[in-house]
Every structure is written in C-alpha cells, then in structure tokens.
N, C-alpha and C positions, 0 to 999 in steps of 0.2 A: 504494499500500500504506500503510495507516494506521500511525502510530507505535505505537499500542496493539497491533496485530497483530504487529508486529515484536518489541516488548517481551515479549509473552506467549509467542511461539512460536519465536523465532530466537535464535541465539548471535551477539550483536551484534559480538563480537570477531572473528568469522569473515567478516563482511561488509565490503565488497561481494563478490559471488560472482565466480568466474573464468570463467564461460561467455562465449562470444564475443558481440560486439555483434550484436544481432538474433536471437540464439538464443531459441527459445520455451520453453526449460526453466524459466527463472525465473518465467514466468507460470503454468506448471503447478504448480510448487512453491508459489507463492502461493495458488493455488486449493485445493491440498491443505491448507495451513495454515489458510485461511479456513474450510474444511469442518470441520476439527477444532475451531476456535474456535466456529463456529456450533452445533456439537453439544455444546459445553461439556464435552468429554472431560477426564478427569483426566490431566494431563500425566505423572504418575508411573506411569500404567497404559497409556501409549502407547509402542510400540516400533517404530521405523522401521528397516528392514533393506534394504541394497542390495548389489549385486554389484560389477561393474567396468564402467566406461564413463562417458560425460559425465553421464548422468542420476544415476549412483551417487555423484556429489559431493553430492547434496542432503542426505543425513543429516548431513553435517558442518556444515551451516548451521542445522539444525533442533534446537531445544532440548528434545529428548525423550530417552528411552532409545534409543540408536542403535547399529547394527552395520554396518560396512563390510566385506563378506566377499569371497570369491573369485569369479572370473568364472563366471557361470551358476549359482551355487549359492545365491543369496539365498533361494529358496523352500525349499531343504533346511534351511538355517539357521533360517528362519522356522518351519518345521514343528517343529523341536526346541524353539524358544522357546515356541511355543504349547502344545505338549504338557507342557513343564515348568511353565508358569504360564498355565493357560487363562483367567485373569482379564484378561490383557493384551489390548489392542486392537493386533493386529499388522498392520503395513502394510509391503508390499514396494514399493520404488521400483526400477524396472529399465528397461532399454532394449530396443528391438526385437531386437537381436542377442543381448544378454545373456539375454533371456527365451525367445526362440523358436529360437535356434541352439544354442549350447552348453548352454543351460538348458532346452531344449525338453522333455526327458524329465521334468524336475522339474515343469514347468508342467502337463503332462497328468496326472501322478499326484497333484499337490496338488489339482487340480480334481476328479479322480476321487474323492478322499477327501471332498471338500466340507468341508475344514477351514476354520475361520473366520479367513481371512487375506484382506486387501484388497490386491490387486496393481494398481499404477498403472504402466502401460507408457508411458514417455516415447518415443513413436514418431516418429523423424525420418527413417526410411527409409534409414539409413546407419550405419556404424560411424564416428562422428565423432571419438572420442578417439584412435583408433589409425591414422588416416590416410585415411579415406574408402572403406574396402572396402564392397562391396555386402552387404546383409543380407537376411534372409528376407522383409522387407517392401519392399525396393526394387522399384518397378514394373518390369514386363517392358520391355525395350529401353532402360531408363535406364542411365546410366554410373556406374562407381565405379573406384577405383584398381585393383581386382581384376577389373573388367569393362570394360577400355578400349575394347572393341568393342561394348559393350551387353550387358545382363543378359538371358539367355534363360530364366531361371527364372520360374515363376509366383509371385506374392507371396502370402504367408499372409494370410488374414483372421483376425486374432488372436481376435476375439470368437467367430467360428464355431468356431474350433479349441477354445477354452475351453469353449464350450457342449457340443460333441460329447464332450469329455472328462468333463463332469459339473458344471461351474460353475453355481451357482444364481443368480448375478447377472452380467450382462454389459452393457456400455454403451460408447459411443464419444463423445468430445468433442474439442475442438480448443483450441489456445492462443488462437485468435481469439475463440471463444465462451466467454470466461473465466467469466462468471456461470453459464452452463449447466453448464460443467465442474465448478464448485464444487458445484452441486446434485447432479450425478451422483456425485461423490465422497462427498457426505453420504449418499446412498442406498446406495452401496456399503458404507460403514462401518456402516450400520444393519443390513445383511443378516447374518444369523447363518449364515454358510457362506462358501464360496469366491467372492470377487467379483473380476472382471477389468474394469478401466477402460482402454480403448485411447485414450490421450491423444495426439492428433496434434500433433506439434511441428514446428518448421522448423529446418533446418541450412543457413544461408546460406553458411557457410565451405566446407564440402566438398560436400554434395549440391547446393546451389544453384549454386555456381560450376561444378562438373563438368557439370551438366545445363542450364546457361544459363537458370536460373529467374529471373534478375534480382535486384533488391535484396531485403532482408528485408521491406520494405513490399510488394513485389510478391508475395512468397511468402505473406504474411499475407492479402493480397487474394484469393489463390487459395483459401485456406481459407474465406474469407467467401463467395466466389462459387460454389464447387463443392460445398459441403456442403449436404445436404438432410436435414431433420429426419425421423426415422423415421415419425412420425405423418403428415406430409405425403407422404412417399414411398409410403405404402400407397394413396394416392388418385391417384397419378400413373401414366400409361401408361409402358411401358418406354422409349419413345423420349425421354421427358422426363428420364429418369435416366441417359441415355447420358453417359459420362465423369464422372458425379457420384459422390460417396461419401456414405454414410448416417451420420448422427450421432444420438445419443439412446440411450434404453434399449431393449435387445433381449430380455432375459430377467430375470425377477425371481420366483423360486419358493421355496417353503419345503420343505426336505428335511432329514432327520436330519444333525446336525453332528458331525463326526468326534470332537472331543475329548469331547463330551458322551456319545457312544456308548462311547468308550474308558473314561470314568469309570464308566459303568454296569457294565462288565465287572469293573473293579477292585473296586467296592463289592459286587458279587455274590459274588466269590470271597473277599473279606474276611469276609463273613457266614458263608460255608460253612466257613471255617477256625475 
C-alpha cells in the first residue's frame, strides 16, 4: 500500500488495524480505498457505513464520513443517509452474516428499490468476531462453533440473491485477486443504482482452524486455484467447474434510481402547490 494512498484515505492515528494475522479484510479495505482514489471521488461526499462484525471495523480506519451502526442495519442507515443527501456516494461495508442473516431483509429491499448504494460484503464464510458461528455462506458440511457436527444448510449465493431482489450491478472478487477486486469496486461505484460486491475473504483464526484449511497462505492459494473468471466459465463444460467458484461481473444494467424517482415526486407536488 502506497504512503500516498494511506495519507489520502486513512486515519493514520487508527492504524495498524486489529484484524488477525492472515485475515483478508485488510486487502479488501485497501482495494476499496484504491477504487475511491482511482475515481478521484470527493472525500467530503463519500460516506462509509457498517454494521457489526470484523468487517465493520473498516470505517474506523477510513478517513471519510463514516457511521458504525447496529448489527444488520447498515443498509437501513445507508438508505436514510442517501435519501437525506442524494449527492453523497454511499458505501456499505458488511459481513456475510451481518448482510444476509440479521440484515437479510434490508438487503433484499434496498436492492428492490435500486437505491444508489454500493455494498461490499467482506465474505469469510463465518461469524469471526463473535466466536466462529456458522453463517448463511458457510459451505454445507463445514464446521462452526454452532455447527460442531457440520452445517446442513445450503449456502447463499449473495450475488444471485441480490440480482433476484433487483440489484443492477453484481460482481464477485477475492482478497487474492486484489487488482481485479479494485476494478470491480470502481465499476460498482460508477453504477447509478444498487451495487453488490461479494468480496471473498479468508478467516484463518476461526473458519480455517475449525475446518482444517491450513495456514493463511494455504487459504489464499485456495482462492487462487479454485476461482474461475466469469468470462472463462461461460466457455467451460460443467465438469471443469466442479468444486470451483465464479468471480467477475455478473450483472450491470441501467434502471431508474430510487432517490432520483423520489425527487421527481417531490418536485411534482411542489409545483402543484
């Protein structure tokens, strides 16, 4: 990470961060900051909002307008911020549990409205901050402190969930593919509507140890070896995609944005009065 990037986008007095050694969250936060830097966004018009969890520590390190809110409610707070000041570039930082479990209802309705909020899910397949409970993205048969005999649930595909609810931009990247992730976040920020970035992270401390995934390096190598780009995946037979996961952009469409439609109603009735 360059010193200039840190100077421009981080609160130096809050660094270094407190994430565990080997955690992928720092890489994702850096990609996010780099995307903001690359787009030359006005810092005074960027607002980063989080809920509760390991990922939700990120706004404390970032030198923008920031809100650290309650568990699962980051998108509800973000909706209020965006409606109050539509000029802000609103970014939600959230975890897989924060976003798709307690916050799942907010996710589907924020996507349904297509409000201009960019949501970056730091997805490490576990509740890392509170002790390693299994989450809605923990793979079937994997272990957590609340699944000591294996998780029997099917995991959410967060991108498909967001698309079905109405998101106009969805994509997936990983902490290993940092440069690609930066570009994905850039494109998500450019989208005038609800954007969802499923950023695959790693948790060596809880998920890795509980599931015997090896060292942080081993877990990073898994991301390298088992990720397939969406463009390449379209050309591969199903057997070549067995046990793999797809990264890249999935949806990028233009549809009416919520705050703009809301302002049209306000202006219409102001004229009639």
